[in-house]
ZAMARBA-101650 format. One record per residue (C-alpha): residue in three letters; x, z, y. Coordinates in nm, 3 decimals. Each point is the difference from the previous one (the first is absolute). Example, Ala and Ser with C-alpha at 12.3 -4.5 7.8 and 13.67 -1.06 7.14 Angstrom:
ZAMARBA-101650
rec residuo: ALA	c1: 1.230	c3: 0.780	c2: -0.450
rec residuo: SER	c1: 0.137	c3: -0.066	c2: 0.344
END
This chain:
ZAMARBA-101650
rec residuo: MET	c1: 7.236	c3: -7.529	c2: 1.731
rec residuo: ASN	c1: -0.104	c3: 0.333	c2: -0.185
rec residuo: LEU	c1: 0.212	c3: 0.101	c2: -0.297
rec residuo: SER	c1: -0.217	c3: 0.113	c2: -0.328
rec residuo: VAL	c1: 0.173	c3: 0.206	c2: -0.239
rec residuo: VAL	c1: -0.116	c3: -0.006	c2: -0.381
rec residuo: ILE	c1: 0.213	c3: 0.216	c2: -0.271
rec residuo: VAL	c1: 0.026	c3: -0.148	c2: -0.355
rec residuo: GLY	c1: 0.136	c3: 0.259	c2: -0.219
rec residuo: GLY	c1: -0.035	c3: 0.072	c2: -0.388
rec residuo: LEU	c1: 0.259	c3: 0.041	c2: -0.276
rec residuo: HIS	c1: -0.147	c3: -0.297	c2: -0.177
rec residuo: ALA	c1: 0.352	c3: -0.199	c2: 0.182
rec residuo: ASP	c1: -0.102	c3: -0.342	c2: -0.123
rec residuo: ALA	c1: -0.375	c3: 0.021	c2: 0.113
rec residuo: ARG	c1: 0.107	c3: 0.147	c2: 0.375
rec residuo: ARG	c1: 0.247	c3: -0.276	c2: 0.024
rec residuo: ALA	c1: -0.293	c3: -0.231	c2: -0.085
rec residuo: THR	c1: -0.235	c3: 0.107	c2: 0.231
rec residuo: VAL	c1: 0.256	c3: 0.002	c2: 0.298
rec residuo: ALA	c1: 0.100	c3: -0.359	c2: -0.058
rec residuo: ARG	c1: -0.390	c3: -0.109	c2: -0.013
rec residuo: LEU	c1: -0.018	c3: 0.207	c2: 0.330
rec residuo: LEU	c1: 0.283	c3: -0.219	c2: 0.132
rec residuo: ALA	c1: -0.117	c3: -0.290	c2: -0.103
rec residuo: ASP	c1: -0.346	c3: 0.017	c2: 0.116
rec residuo: VAL	c1: 0.044	c3: 0.157	c2: 0.318
rec residuo: PRO	c1: 0.194	c3: -0.208	c2: 0.279
rec residuo: GLY	c1: 0.221	c3: 0.243	c2: 0.223
rec residuo: SER	c1: 0.047	c3: 0.254	c2: -0.256
rec residuo: VAL	c1: 0.325	c3: 0.162	c2: -0.126
rec residuo: ALA	c1: 0.064	c3: 0.243	c2: -0.251
rec residuo: LEU	c1: 0.214	c3: 0.344	c2: 0.020
rec residuo: HIS	c1: 0.158	c3: 0.187	c2: -0.319
rec residuo: HIS	c1: 0.249	c3: 0.288	c2: 0.002
rec residuo: ASP	c1: 0.173	c3: 0.018	c2: -0.330
rec residuo: LEU	c1: 0.056	c3: 0.335	c2: -0.129
rec residuo: ALA	c1: 0.227	c3: -0.082	c2: -0.273
rec residuo: THR	c1: 0.310	c3: 0.010	c2: 0.236
rec residuo: ALA	c1: -0.081	c3: 0.346	c2: 0.091
rec residuo: THR	c1: 0.246	c3: 0.170	c2: -0.190
rec residuo: THR	c1: 0.290	c3: -0.193	c2: 0.175
rec residuo: GLY	c1: -0.126	c3: 0.153	c2: 0.352
rec residuo: THR	c1: -0.210	c3: -0.282	c2: 0.125
rec residuo: VAL	c1: -0.317	c3: -0.182	c2: -0.045
rec residuo: MET	c1: -0.047	c3: -0.377	c2: 0.025
rec residuo: ARG	c1: -0.215	c3: -0.185	c2: 0.179
rec residuo: THR	c1: -0.111	c3: -0.356	c2: 0.034
rec residuo: VAL	c1: -0.247	c3: -0.174	c2: 0.215
rec residuo: ARG	c1: -0.182	c3: -0.356	c2: -0.142
rec residuo: ASP	c1: -0.248	c3: -0.241	c2: 0.052
rec residuo: ALA	c1: -0.155	c3: -0.224	c2: -0.245
rec residuo: GLY	c1: 0.332	c3: -0.281	c2: 0.018
rec residuo: GLY	c1: 0.256	c3: 0.301	c2: -0.076
rec residuo: VAL	c1: 0.213	c3: 0.284	c2: 0.142
rec residuo: LEU	c1: 0.000	c3: -0.013	c2: 0.341
rec residuo: SER	c1: 0.209	c3: 0.308	c2: 0.068
rec residuo: ALA	c1: 0.205	c3: 0.264	c2: -0.228
rec residuo: GLY	c1: 0.167	c3: 0.349	c2: 0.098
rec residuo: GLU	c1: 0.064	c3: 0.353	c2: -0.097
rec residuo: THR	c1: -0.087	c3: 0.325	c2: 0.149
rec residuo: PRO	c1: 0.144	c3: 0.369	c2: -0.110
rec residuo: LEU	c1: -0.175	c3: 0.251	c2: -0.146
rec residuo: VAL	c1: -0.182	c3: 0.255	c2: 0.217
rec residuo: ASP	c1: 0.078	c3: 0.400	c2: -0.157
rec residuo: ASP	c1: 0.075	c3: -0.191	c2: -0.326
rec residuo: CYS	c1: -0.359	c3: -0.103	c2: -0.002
rec residuo: ALA	c1: -0.042	c3: -0.334	c2: -0.063
rec residuo: CYS	c1: -0.387	c3: -0.011	c2: 0.105
rec residuo: CYS	c1: 0.134	c3: 0.140	c2: 0.294
rec residuo: ALA	c1: 0.213	c3: -0.227	c2: 0.067
rec residuo: LEU	c1: -0.285	c3: -0.283	c2: -0.102
rec residuo: ARG	c1: -0.221	c3: 0.171	c2: 0.304
rec residuo: GLU	c1: 0.283	c3: 0.016	c2: 0.256
rec residuo: ASP	c1: 0.063	c3: -0.364	c2: -0.059
rec residuo: LEU	c1: -0.367	c3: -0.140	c2: -0.060
rec residuo: LEU	c1: -0.162	c3: 0.059	c2: 0.337
rec residuo: PRO	c1: 0.270	c3: -0.147	c2: 0.239
rec residuo: GLU	c1: -0.001	c3: -0.341	c2: -0.211
rec residuo: LEU	c1: -0.385	c3: 0.001	c2: 0.000
rec residuo: ARG	c1: 0.003	c3: 0.065	c2: 0.398
rec residuo: ARG	c1: 0.303	c3: -0.307	c2: 0.014
rec residuo: LEU	c1: -0.235	c3: -0.211	c2: -0.204
rec residuo: GLY	c1: -0.293	c3: 0.071	c2: 0.225
rec residuo: GLY	c1: 0.180	c3: -0.063	c2: 0.328
rec residuo: ASP	c1: 0.102	c3: -0.328	c2: -0.145
rec residuo: GLY	c1: -0.316	c3: -0.186	c2: 0.085
rec residuo: THR	c1: 0.006	c3: -0.203	c2: -0.347
rec residuo: THR	c1: -0.075	c3: 0.244	c2: -0.259
rec residuo: ARG	c1: -0.375	c3: 0.022	c2: -0.087
rec residuo: LEU	c1: 0.020	c3: 0.214	c2: -0.317
rec residuo: ALA	c1: 0.324	c3: 0.235	c2: -0.120
rec residuo: ILE	c1: -0.040	c3: 0.051	c2: -0.385
rec residuo: VAL	c1: 0.165	c3: 0.366	c2: -0.073
rec residuo: GLU	c1: 0.099	c3: -0.082	c2: -0.349
rec residuo: LEU	c1: 0.088	c3: 0.378	c2: -0.114
rec residuo: TRP	c1: 0.232	c3: 0.079	c2: -0.272
rec residuo: ASP	c1: -0.111	c3: 0.089	c2: -0.342
rec residuo: SER	c1: -0.055	c3: 0.343	c2: -0.001
rec residuo: VAL	c1: -0.070	c3: 0.061	c2: 0.344
rec residuo: GLU	c1: -0.344	c3: 0.110	c2: 0.066
rec residuo: PRO	c1: -0.241	c3: -0.187	c2: 0.272
rec residuo: LYS	c1: -0.183	c3: 0.313	c2: 0.145
rec residuo: ALA	c1: 0.318	c3: 0.102	c2: 0.161
rec residuo: MET	c1: 0.104	c3: -0.311	c2: 0.167
rec residuo: ALA	c1: -0.334	c3: -0.063	c2: 0.141
rec residuo: GLU	c1: -0.019	c3: 0.311	c2: 0.182
rec residuo: VAL	c1: 0.383	c3: -0.048	c2: 0.126
rec residuo: VAL	c1: -0.098	c3: -0.385	c2: 0.130
rec residuo: VAL	c1: -0.328	c3: 0.114	c2: 0.108
rec residuo: ALA	c1: 0.174	c3: 0.331	c2: 0.198
rec residuo: GLY	c1: 0.226	c3: -0.242	c2: 0.163
rec residuo: GLY	c1: -0.245	c3: -0.167	c2: 0.152
rec residuo: LEU	c1: -0.082	c3: -0.337	c2: -0.181
rec residuo: THR	c1: -0.276	c3: -0.130	c2: -0.156
rec residuo: VAL	c1: -0.016	c3: -0.010	c2: -0.377
rec residuo: THR	c1: -0.261	c3: -0.237	c2: -0.108
rec residuo: GLY	c1: -0.009	c3: 0.024	c2: -0.399
rec residuo: VAL	c1: 0.160	c3: 0.239	c2: -0.251
rec residuo: ILE	c1: 0.024	c3: -0.205	c2: -0.317
rec residuo: THR	c1: 0.157	c3: 0.131	c2: -0.366
rec residuo: ALA	c1: 0.101	c3: -0.312	c2: -0.231
rec residuo: VAL	c1: -0.134	c3: 0.061	c2: -0.352
rec residuo: ASP	c1: 0.098	c3: -0.168	c2: -0.351
rec residuo: PRO	c1: -0.303	c3: 0.123	c2: -0.193
rec residuo: ALA	c1: 0.199	c3: -0.033	c2: -0.313
rec residuo: LEU	c1: 0.221	c3: 0.264	c2: 0.121
rec residuo: LEU	c1: -0.276	c3: 0.267	c2: 0.085
rec residuo: LEU	c1: 0.027	c3: 0.181	c2: -0.313
rec residuo: PRO	c1: 0.341	c3: 0.006	c2: -0.058
rec residuo: TYR	c1: 0.133	c3: 0.150	c2: 0.384
rec residuo: LEU	c1: -0.309	c3: 0.254	c2: -0.025
rec residuo: GLY	c1: 0.121	c3: 0.114	c2: -0.345
rec residuo: ASN	c1: 0.394	c3: -0.001	c2: 0.164
rec residuo: GLY	c1: 0.105	c3: 0.404	c2: 0.024
rec residuo: ASP	c1: 0.371	c3: -0.133	c2: 0.079
rec residuo: ASP	c1: 0.174	c3: 0.110	c2: 0.350
rec residuo: LEU	c1: 0.056	c3: -0.276	c2: 0.230
rec residuo: ALA	c1: 0.365	c3: 0.157	c2: 0.029
rec residuo: ASP	c1: -0.015	c3: -0.138	c2: -0.424
rec residuo: VAL	c1: -0.082	c3: -0.338	c2: 0.080
rec residuo: GLY	c1: 0.174	c3: -0.040	c2: 0.337
rec residuo: LEU	c1: -0.290	c3: 0.038	c2: 0.263
rec residuo: ALA	c1: 0.062	c3: 0.296	c2: 0.167
rec residuo: ALA	c1: 0.009	c3: -0.041	c2: 0.353
rec residuo: ALA	c1: 0.160	c3: 0.267	c2: 0.041
rec residuo: ALA	c1: 0.241	c3: 0.277	c2: -0.200
rec residuo: THR	c1: -0.252	c3: 0.280	c2: 0.044
rec residuo: ASP	c1: -0.279	c3: -0.225	c2: -0.134
rec residuo: ARG	c1: -0.205	c3: 0.150	c2: -0.240
rec residuo: ARG	c1: -0.263	c3: -0.241	c2: -0.051
rec residuo: THR	c1: -0.068	c3: -0.170	c2: -0.352
rec residuo: VAL	c1: -0.115	c3: -0.368	c2: -0.068
rec residuo: ALA	c1: -0.383	c3: 0.086	c2: -0.083
rec residuo: ASP	c1: -0.088	c3: 0.250	c2: 0.301
rec residuo: THR	c1: 0.215	c3: -0.256	c2: 0.235
rec residuo: PHE	c1: -0.173	c3: -0.290	c2: -0.095
rec residuo: ALA	c1: -0.342	c3: 0.179	c2: -0.049
rec residuo: ARG	c1: 0.013	c3: 0.093	c2: 0.382
rec residuo: GLN	c1: 0.098	c3: -0.340	c2: 0.091
rec residuo: LEU	c1: -0.312	c3: -0.149	c2: -0.176
rec residuo: GLU	c1: -0.237	c3: 0.250	c2: 0.120
rec residuo: TYR	c1: 0.127	c3: -0.002	c2: 0.372
rec residuo: ALA	c1: -0.076	c3: -0.345	c2: 0.077
rec residuo: PRO	c1: -0.341	c3: -0.140	c2: 0.096
rec residuo: VAL	c1: 0.099	c3: -0.380	c2: -0.138
rec residuo: LEU	c1: 0.186	c3: -0.069	c2: -0.345
rec residuo: ALA	c1: 0.179	c3: -0.330	c2: -0.013
rec residuo: VAL	c1: -0.072	c3: -0.069	c2: -0.379
rec residuo: VAL	c1: 0.238	c3: -0.290	c2: -0.184
rec residuo: ASP	c1: -0.146	c3: -0.212	c2: -0.240
rec residuo: SER	c1: 0.167	c3: 0.162	c2: -0.338
rec residuo: PRO	c1: -0.009	c3: -0.170	c2: -0.318
rec residuo: GLU	c1: 0.042	c3: 0.307	c2: -0.144
rec residuo: ALA	c1: -0.270	c3: 0.179	c2: 0.146
rec residuo: ASP	c1: -0.363	c3: 0.061	c2: -0.191
rec residuo: ASP	c1: -0.309	c3: 0.113	c2: 0.082
rec residuo: GLU	c1: 0.108	c3: 0.395	c2: -0.099
rec residuo: ASP	c1: 0.279	c3: -0.058	c2: 0.263
rec residuo: ARG	c1: -0.234	c3: -0.145	c2: 0.270
rec residuo: GLU	c1: -0.279	c3: 0.264	c2: -0.068
rec residuo: LEU	c1: 0.261	c3: 0.274	c2: 0.042
rec residuo: LEU	c1: 0.104	c3: -0.157	c2: 0.332
rec residuo: ASP	c1: -0.381	c3: 0.021	c2: 0.110
rec residuo: GLN	c1: -0.027	c3: 0.341	c2: -0.141
rec residuo: LEU	c1: 0.350	c3: 0.146	c2: 0.165
rec residuo: HIS	c1: -0.122	c3: -0.146	c2: 0.375
rec residuo: PRO	c1: -0.336	c3: -0.075	c2: 0.025
rec residuo: THR	c1: -0.043	c3: -0.024	c2: 0.361
rec residuo: ALA	c1: 0.288	c3: -0.269	c2: 0.004
rec residuo: ARG	c1: -0.006	c3: -0.308	c2: 0.152
rec residuo: ARG	c1: 0.112	c3: -0.207	c2: -0.284
rec residuo: VAL	c1: 0.138	c3: -0.337	c2: 0.101
rec residuo: ALA	c1: 0.199	c3: -0.269	c2: -0.221
rec residuo: VAL	c1: 0.366	c3: -0.118	c2: 0.065
rec residuo: SER	c1: -0.045	c3: -0.352	c2: -0.023
rec residuo: PRO	c1: 0.048	c3: -0.339	c2: 0.156
rec residuo: GLY	c1: -0.225	c3: -0.159	c2: 0.246
rec residuo: PRO	c1: -0.221	c3: 0.156	c2: 0.234
rec residuo: SER	c1: -0.067	c3: 0.328	c2: -0.121
rec residuo: ALA	c1: -0.132	c3: 0.371	c2: 0.107
rec residuo: LEU	c1: 0.367	c3: 0.145	c2: 0.066
rec residuo: VAL	c1: 0.037	c3: -0.111	c2: 0.338
rec residuo: ALA	c1: -0.361	c3: 0.140	c2: 0.103
rec residuo: ALA	c1: 0.116	c3: 0.292	c2: -0.168
rec residuo: ALA	c1: 0.311	c3: 0.060	c2: 0.147
rec residuo: LEU	c1: -0.132	c3: -0.057	c2: 0.365
rec residuo: ALA	c1: -0.318	c3: 0.218	c2: -0.074
rec residuo: GLY	c1: 0.095	c3: 0.320	c2: 0.149
rec residuo: PHE	c1: 0.118	c3: 0.333	c2: -0.069
rec residuo: ASP	c1: -0.110	c3: 0.349	c2: 0.060
rec residuo: VAL	c1: 0.305	c3: 0.228	c2: -0.072
rec residuo: GLU	c1: -0.228	c3: 0.361	c2: 0.040
rec residuo: ALA	c1: -0.246	c3: -0.146	c2: -0.230
rec residuo: ALA	c1: 0.269	c3: -0.086	c2: -0.248
rec residuo: ALA	c1: 0.130	c3: 0.329	c2: 0.015
rec residuo: ALA	c1: -0.314	c3: 0.158	c2: -0.038
rec residuo: ALA	c1: -0.085	c3: -0.214	c2: -0.310
rec residuo: GLN	c1: 0.281	c3: 0.155	c2: -0.162
rec residuo: HIS	c1: 0.000	c3: 0.348	c2: 0.118
rec residuo: PRO	c1: -0.141	c3: 0.250	c2: -0.295
rec residuo: ALA	c1: -0.268	c3: 0.142	c2: 0.170
rec residuo: CYS	c1: -0.157	c3: -0.311	c2: 0.111
rec residuo: ALA	c1: 0.127	c3: -0.256	c2: -0.236
rec residuo: LEU	c1: -0.223	c3: -0.322	c2: -0.103
rec residuo: LEU	c1: 0.048	c3: 0.067	c2: -0.403
rec residuo: PRO	c1: -0.126	c3: -0.229	c2: -0.211
rec residuo: ALA	c1: -0.349	c3: -0.026	c2: -0.181
rec residuo: GLU	c1: -0.109	c3: 0.023	c2: -0.356
rec residuo: ALA	c1: 0.080	c3: -0.300	c2: -0.145
rec residuo: ASP	c1: 0.007	c3: -0.133	c2: -0.371
rec residuo: ALA	c1: 0.061	c3: -0.388	c2: -0.086
rec residuo: HIS	c1: 0.280	c3: -0.226	c2: -0.211
rec residuo: GLY	c1: 0.109	c3: 0.353	c2: -0.173
rec residuo: VAL	c1: 0.127	c3: 0.169	c2: 0.324
rec residuo: ALA	c1: -0.185	c3: 0.291	c2: 0.128
rec residuo: THR	c1: -0.030	c3: 0.268	c2: 0.319
rec residuo: LEU	c1: -0.115	c3: 0.330	c2: -0.053
rec residuo: VAL	c1: -0.104	c3: 0.157	c2: 0.323
rec residuo: TRP	c1: -0.051	c3: 0.401	c2: -0.088
rec residuo: HIS	c1: -0.148	c3: 0.223	c2: 0.259
rec residuo: ARG	c1: -0.092	c3: 0.330	c2: -0.033
rec residuo: ASN	c1: -0.054	c3: 0.319	c2: 0.211
rec residuo: ARG	c1: 0.149	c3: 0.262	c2: -0.194
rec residuo: PRO	c1: 0.393	c3: 0.088	c2: 0.040
rec residuo: PHE	c1: 0.258	c3: -0.044	c2: -0.261
rec residuo: HIS	c1: 0.147	c3: 0.291	c2: -0.195
rec residuo: PRO	c1: 0.409	c3: -0.026	c2: 0.132
rec residuo: GLU	c1: 0.134	c3: 0.090	c2: -0.309
rec residuo: ARG	c1: -0.270	c3: -0.268	c2: -0.249
rec residuo: LEU	c1: 0.058	c3: -0.286	c2: 0.253
rec residuo: TYR	c1: 0.363	c3: 0.039	c2: -0.043
rec residuo: ALA	c1: 0.065	c3: 0.035	c2: -0.348
rec residuo: ALA	c1: -0.234	c3: -0.307	c2: 0.026
rec residuo: LEU	c1: 0.209	c3: -0.230	c2: 0.227
rec residuo: GLU	c1: 0.217	c3: -0.182	c2: -0.227
rec residuo: ASP	c1: -0.319	c3: -0.123	c2: -0.204
rec residuo: LEU	c1: -0.167	c3: -0.041	c2: 0.329
rec residuo: THR	c1: 0.291	c3: -0.222	c2: 0.155
rec residuo: CYS	c1: 0.060	c3: -0.243	c2: -0.311
rec residuo: ALA	c1: -0.387	c3: -0.035	c2: -0.044
rec residuo: ALA	c1: -0.035	c3: -0.288	c2: 0.253
rec residuo: ALA	c1: 0.263	c3: -0.258	c2: 0.121
rec residuo: ARG	c1: -0.129	c3: 0.127	c2: 0.398
rec residuo: SER	c1: -0.153	c3: 0.318	c2: 0.087
rec residuo: ARG	c1: -0.033	c3: 0.141	c2: 0.354
rec residuo: GLY	c1: -0.265	c3: 0.236	c2: 0.191
rec residuo: ARG	c1: -0.021	c3: 0.332	c2: 0.119
rec residuo: PHE	c1: -0.070	c3: 0.296	c2: -0.150
rec residuo: TRP	c1: -0.090	c3: 0.407	c2: 0.028
rec residuo: LEU	c1: 0.193	c3: 0.247	c2: -0.161
rec residuo: ALA	c1: -0.181	c3: 0.354	c2: -0.054
rec residuo: ASP	c1: 0.318	c3: 0.210	c2: 0.114
rec residuo: ARG	c1: 0.022	c3: -0.197	c2: 0.279
rec residuo: PRO	c1: -0.355	c3: -0.043	c2: 0.127
rec residuo: ASP	c1: 0.033	c3: -0.114	c2: 0.370
rec residuo: VAL	c1: 0.291	c3: -0.272	c2: -0.098
rec residuo: LEU	c1: -0.069	c3: -0.352	c2: -0.074
rec residuo: LEU	c1: 0.244	c3: -0.109	c2: -0.242
rec residuo: HIS	c1: 0.077	c3: -0.370	c2: -0.023
rec residuo: TRP	c1: 0.052	c3: -0.167	c2: -0.329
rec residuo: ASP	c1: 0.178	c3: -0.335	c2: -0.021
rec residuo: ALA	c1: 0.128	c3: -0.102	c2: -0.363
rec residuo: ALA	c1: 0.202	c3: -0.337	c2: -0.140
rec residuo: GLY	c1: 0.278	c3: -0.116	c2: -0.287
rec residuo: GLY	c1: -0.118	c3: 0.341	c2: -0.156
rec residuo: ALA	c1: 0.116	c3: 0.185	c2: 0.296
rec residuo: LEU	c1: -0.220	c3: 0.259	c2: 0.220
rec residuo: CYS	c1: 0.083	c3: 0.078	c2: 0.351
rec residuo: VAL	c1: -0.235	c3: 0.297	c2: 0.131
rec residuo: GLU	c1: -0.003	c3: 0.103	c2: 0.393
rec residuo: SER	c1: -0.192	c3: 0.222	c2: 0.212
rec residuo: ALA	c1: -0.192	c3: -0.209	c2: 0.248
rec residuo: GLY	c1: -0.057	c3: 0.316	c2: 0.208
rec residuo: PRO	c1: -0.384	c3: 0.165	c2: 0.022
rec residuo: TRP	c1: -0.309	c3: -0.099	c2: -0.145
rec residuo: MET	c1: -0.240	c3: -0.038	c2: 0.335
rec residuo: ALA	c1: -0.206	c3: 0.254	c2: -0.161
rec residuo: ALA	c1: 0.292	c3: 0.254	c2: 0.109
rec residuo: LEU	c1: 0.039	c3: -0.105	c2: 0.328
rec residuo: PRO	c1: -0.159	c3: 0.201	c2: 0.312
rec residuo: ASP	c1: -0.310	c3: -0.196	c2: 0.139
rec residuo: ALA	c1: 0.216	c3: -0.051	c2: 0.320
rec residuo: ALA	c1: 0.281	c3: -0.195	c2: -0.167
rec residuo: TRP	c1: -0.257	c3: -0.237	c2: -0.137
rec residuo: GLU	c1: 0.017	c3: -0.172	c2: 0.307
rec residuo: LEU	c1: 0.388	c3: -0.060	c2: -0.035
rec residuo: VAL	c1: -0.082	c3: -0.191	c2: -0.339
rec residuo: PRO	c1: -0.019	c3: -0.377	c2: 0.001
rec residuo: PRO	c1: -0.307	c3: -0.139	c2: -0.051
rec residuo: VAL	c1: 0.092	c3: -0.183	c2: -0.310
rec residuo: ARG	c1: 0.108	c3: 0.347	c2: -0.152
rec residuo: ARG	c1: -0.315	c3: 0.166	c2: 0.120
rec residuo: ALA	c1: -0.224	c3: -0.305	c2: -0.135
rec residuo: ALA	c1: 0.150	c3: 0.055	c2: -0.364
rec residuo: ALA	c1: -0.027	c3: 0.345	c2: -0.011
rec residuo: ALA	c1: -0.368	c3: -0.055	c2: 0.055
rec residuo: LEU	c1: -0.054	c3: -0.206	c2: -0.255
rec residuo: ASP	c1: 0.150	c3: 0.264	c2: -0.270
rec residuo: TRP	c1: -0.194	c3: 0.330	c2: 0.187
rec residuo: GLN	c1: -0.169	c3: 0.220	c2: -0.186
rec residuo: PRO	c1: -0.178	c3: 0.314	c2: 0.090
rec residuo: GLU	c1: 0.199	c3: 0.275	c2: -0.191
rec residuo: HIS	c1: 0.342	c3: -0.141	c2: 0.062
rec residuo: GLY	c1: -0.004	c3: -0.279	c2: 0.252
rec residuo: ASP	c1: 0.226	c3: -0.286	c2: -0.061
rec residuo: CYS	c1: 0.238	c3: 0.207	c2: -0.286
rec residuo: CYS	c1: -0.057	c3: -0.226	c2: -0.310
rec residuo: GLN	c1: 0.190	c3: -0.195	c2: -0.250
rec residuo: HIS	c1: 0.020	c3: -0.395	c2: 0.089
rec residuo: LEU	c1: 0.248	c3: -0.159	c2: -0.253
rec residuo: VAL	c1: -0.019	c3: -0.372	c2: -0.110
rec residuo: PHE	c1: 0.199	c3: -0.120	c2: -0.308
rec residuo: THR	c1: 0.040	c3: -0.397	c2: -0.038
rec residuo: SER	c1: 0.143	c3: -0.150	c2: -0.346
rec residuo: PRO	c1: -0.022	c3: -0.242	c2: -0.252
rec residuo: GLY	c1: -0.109	c3: 0.149	c2: -0.314
rec residuo: LEU	c1: -0.122	c3: 0.360	c2: 0.230
rec residuo: ASP	c1: -0.149	c3: 0.236	c2: -0.272
rec residuo: ARG	c1: -0.294	c3: 0.148	c2: 0.249
rec residuo: GLU	c1: -0.123	c3: 0.223	c2: -0.239
rec residuo: GLY	c1: 0.262	c3: 0.165	c2: -0.123
rec residuo: LEU	c1: 0.176	c3: 0.002	c2: 0.362
rec residuo: GLU	c1: -0.384	c3: 0.143	c2: 0.160
rec residuo: ARG	c1: 0.042	c3: 0.261	c2: -0.310
rec residuo: LEU	c1: 0.400	c3: 0.105	c2: 0.104
rec residuo: LEU	c1: -0.113	c3: 0.002	c2: 0.408
rec residuo: GLU	c1: -0.274	c3: 0.270	c2: -0.079
rec residuo: SER	c1: 0.189	c3: 0.215	c2: -0.216
rec residuo: CYS	c1: 0.182	c3: 0.067	c2: 0.281
rec residuo: LEU	c1: -0.245	c3: 0.110	c2: 0.221
rec residuo: LEU	c1: -0.088	c3: 0.363	c2: 0.067
rec residuo: SER	c1: -0.264	c3: 0.113	c2: -0.228
rec residuo: ASP	c1: -0.348	c3: 0.150	c2: 0.031
rec residuo: ALA	c1: 0.126	c3: 0.361	c2: 0.024
rec residuo: GLU	c1: 0.326	c3: -0.101	c2: 0.203
rec residuo: TYR	c1: -0.189	c3: -0.163	c2: 0.248
rec residuo: ALA	c1: -0.278	c3: 0.264	c2: 0.043
rec residuo: ALA	c1: 0.305	c3: 0.269	c2: 0.055
rec residuo: GLY	c1: 0.007	c3: -0.179	c2: 0.346
rec residuo: ARG	c1: 0.326	c3: -0.080	c2: 0.236
rec residuo: ASP	c1: 0.158	c3: 0.298	c2: 0.027
rec residuo: ALA	c1: 0.050	c3: 0.025	c2: -0.425
rec residuo: TRP	c1: 0.096	c3: -0.374	c2: 0.067
rec residuo: LYS	c1: 0.339	c3: 0.070	c2: 0.235
rec residuo: ARG	c1: 0.112	c3: 0.221	c2: -0.227
rec residuo: LEU	c1: 0.011	c3: -0.230	c2: -0.315
rec residuo: PRO	c1: 0.319	c3: -0.087	c2: -0.084
rec residuo: PRO	c1: 0.176	c3: -0.247	c2: 0.217
rec residuo: ALA	c1: 0.155	c3: -0.253	c2: -0.214
rec residuo: PHE	c1: 0.017	c3: -0.289	c2: 0.261
rec residuo: ASP	c1: 0.267	c3: 0.215	c2: 0.242
rec residuo: THR	c1: 0.296	c3: -0.204	c2: -0.153
rec residuo: LEU	c1: -0.148	c3: -0.365	c2: 0.045
rec residuo: LEU	c1: -0.132	c3: 0.109	c2: 0.340
rec residuo: GLU	c1: 0.352	c3: 0.178	c2: 0.041
rec residuo: VAL	c1: -0.170	c3: 0.275	c2: 0.146
END
């Protein structure tokens, strides 16, 4: 019997547990593996293996290099191979601990030669906005996966939500139309399945198949599948696309207002003083992360294009314009109560003026480098 592996994650712990329980109940020969990182501060990680009837085994695994996630990786693959070799396990459900992100674990399992048939993030719609708005450090709420973990609740939850091609949605009495609309707009391409008793789409989603390379590409700043324009039930998504670079000082001065303008914003952007560098915008919980994502395609020599993945070339082709190639602003803001007009005015004010734009690239590069600190140059 070939072992299928489905990864179920998410900071909404009750929703995650309900999803795992539903899969265990509905799939004969399924077991769930869970590594509890809450004990990592004492030097160990607790592992349990259970089926629908209860715990089958439990044990400890030591930390590896003081890293709980490293210990999880070192212990997970041997356990999965053991289950695959017993001939009776059809589905192994890897229930991730709260703040562990599915991308890292999916890539580890696939690299280990095993078959991931699904990646699912469990969601309670009523908790979407509270978690996206939570700028607390994971360490401050007892959810850090390592002593060096500097992530926040909001940015971790956003990545968990947006990476998974399947969202398992629990029936929450507190959720309203605004909450459900926010979920739809944040991840419009996801397959949403209900966590409910009886025959459901959850099992089919868990076994449907998963492409780890496509999932990574969908999150890469250069070719991310960003949400489209939308406006319903009090929730709006603004897609802002321009072919003129930002003035570094004016954009830097507006960062706080732009970051707080929406529950979630992301995309790629273009700074005049770094005209060849594609920059990644990633904001949630009132905090912004800005990173270099390498050169724009337009900055690469022709010979290098063949070395670039096809999905990246296709994304560049969609943005291509004669003067500057794929260099552009492509930012997406999603939030209840979004002030579209005010946000657009603020963004437009940060672009180069006509005179600054006409001065050309050599002049742009001499503009004050306001983003050096953020980019750790």
